[in-house]
C-alpha positions in Angstrom: 132.4 67.3 107.3 131.7 69.7 104.5 132.0 73.4 105.3 129.1 75.3 103.6 130.1 78.8 104.8 130.6 81.3 102.1 134.3 82.3 102.1 134.1 84.7 99.2 135.6 88.1 99.9 132.8 90.6 101.0 130.3 87.9 101.9 130.4 89.0 105.6 129.7 92.6 104.5 126.8 91.5 102.4 125.4 89.4 105.3 125.8 92.4 107.7 124.0 94.7 105.2 121.2 92.2 104.8 120.9 91.9 108.6 120.9 95.7 109.0 118.1 95.9 106.4 116.1 93.2 108.2 116.5 94.9 111.5 115.4 98.2 110.0 112.3 96.5 108.4 111.3 95.0 111.7 111.7 98.3 113.5 109.6 100.1 110.9 107.0 97.3 111.0 106.8 97.5 114.8 106.4 101.3 114.8 103.7 101.1 112.1 101.8 98.5 114.1 101.9 100.6 117.2 100.6 103.7 115.4 97.8 101.7 113.8 96.8 100.3 117.2 96.7 103.8 118.7 94.6 105.0 115.7 92.2 102.1 116.1 91.8 102.9 119.8 91.1 106.5 119.0 88.4 105.7 116.5 86.8 103.2 118.8 86.7 105.8 121.5 85.2 108.3 118.9 82.5 105.8 118.0 81.6 105.4 121.7 81.4 109.2 122.1 79.2 109.5 119.1 76.9 106.7 120.3 76.6 108.3 123.7 75.9 111.7 122.2 73.2 110.2 119.9 71.5 108.5 122.9 71.7 111.7 124.9 70.1 113.7 122.1 67.4 111.1 121.7 66.6 111.2 125.4 66.5 115.0 125.6 64.5 115.3 122.4 61.9 112.9 123.6 61.7 114.1 127.2 60.7 117.7 126.4 57.4 118.9 124.9 58.6 122.3 124.0 59.5 122.8 120.3 62.0 125.5 121.2 63.9 123.1 123.6 63.9 120.4 120.9 65.3 122.9 118.4 68.0 124.0 120.9 68.9 120.4 121.6 69.3 119.6 117.9 71.3 122.8 117.3 73.7 122.0 120.2 74.0 118.5 118.8 74.9 119.8 115.4 77.5 122.2 116.9 79.1 119.2 118.6 79.1 117.2 115.5 80.8 120.0 113.6 83.4 120.4 116.2 84.1 116.7 116.5 84.2 116.3 112.7 86.8 119.0 112.4 88.9 117.3 115.2 88.4 113.9 113.5 89.6 115.3 110.1 92.7 116.8 111.8 93.5 113.6 113.6 93.1 111.6 110.3 95.4 113.9 108.5 98.0 113.8 111.3 97.8 110.0 111.5 98.2 109.7 107.7 101.3 112.0 107.8 102.8 110.0 110.7 102.3 106.7 108.9 103.6 108.2 105.6 106.8 109.3 107.3 107.7 105.6 108.0 110.1 104.8 105.3 111.6 101.4 105.0 113.9 102.6 102.2 115.6 105.3 104.2 119.2 106.2 103.8 120.4 103.4 105.9 118.9 100.9 103.4 120.5 102.8 100.6 123.9 102.5 102.3 123.3 98.8 102.7 122.4 98.5 99.0 125.6 100.3 98.0 127.6 98.0 100.3 126.1 94.9 98.7 126.8 96.2 95.2 130.4 97.0 96.2 130.9 93.6 97.7 129.5 91.8 94.7 
């Protein structure tokens, strides 16, 4: 039977470096996916909150005859929108930073690349 294994010097080191790189890539991909899932859940919750708020404003606005109460209802709603918008912007920035910190080409990968070059 023919032996197809690579018996060149350094072949094992290269294989280990490639395996290390693949493991790192899988770990980064998993972390990235988890963060995206959490972000999607957050935004779905925010859509539900906004929808509920809109229905509540609609109900309050149409259940009162007083112009002053309608204005107060709209002012309160606008304050809530402003607060939630600021929180949403902060969340979006933090999520973008968090996702941006995931680096597939971290130092470990650089070490693996150097190992491959030395072995070749």
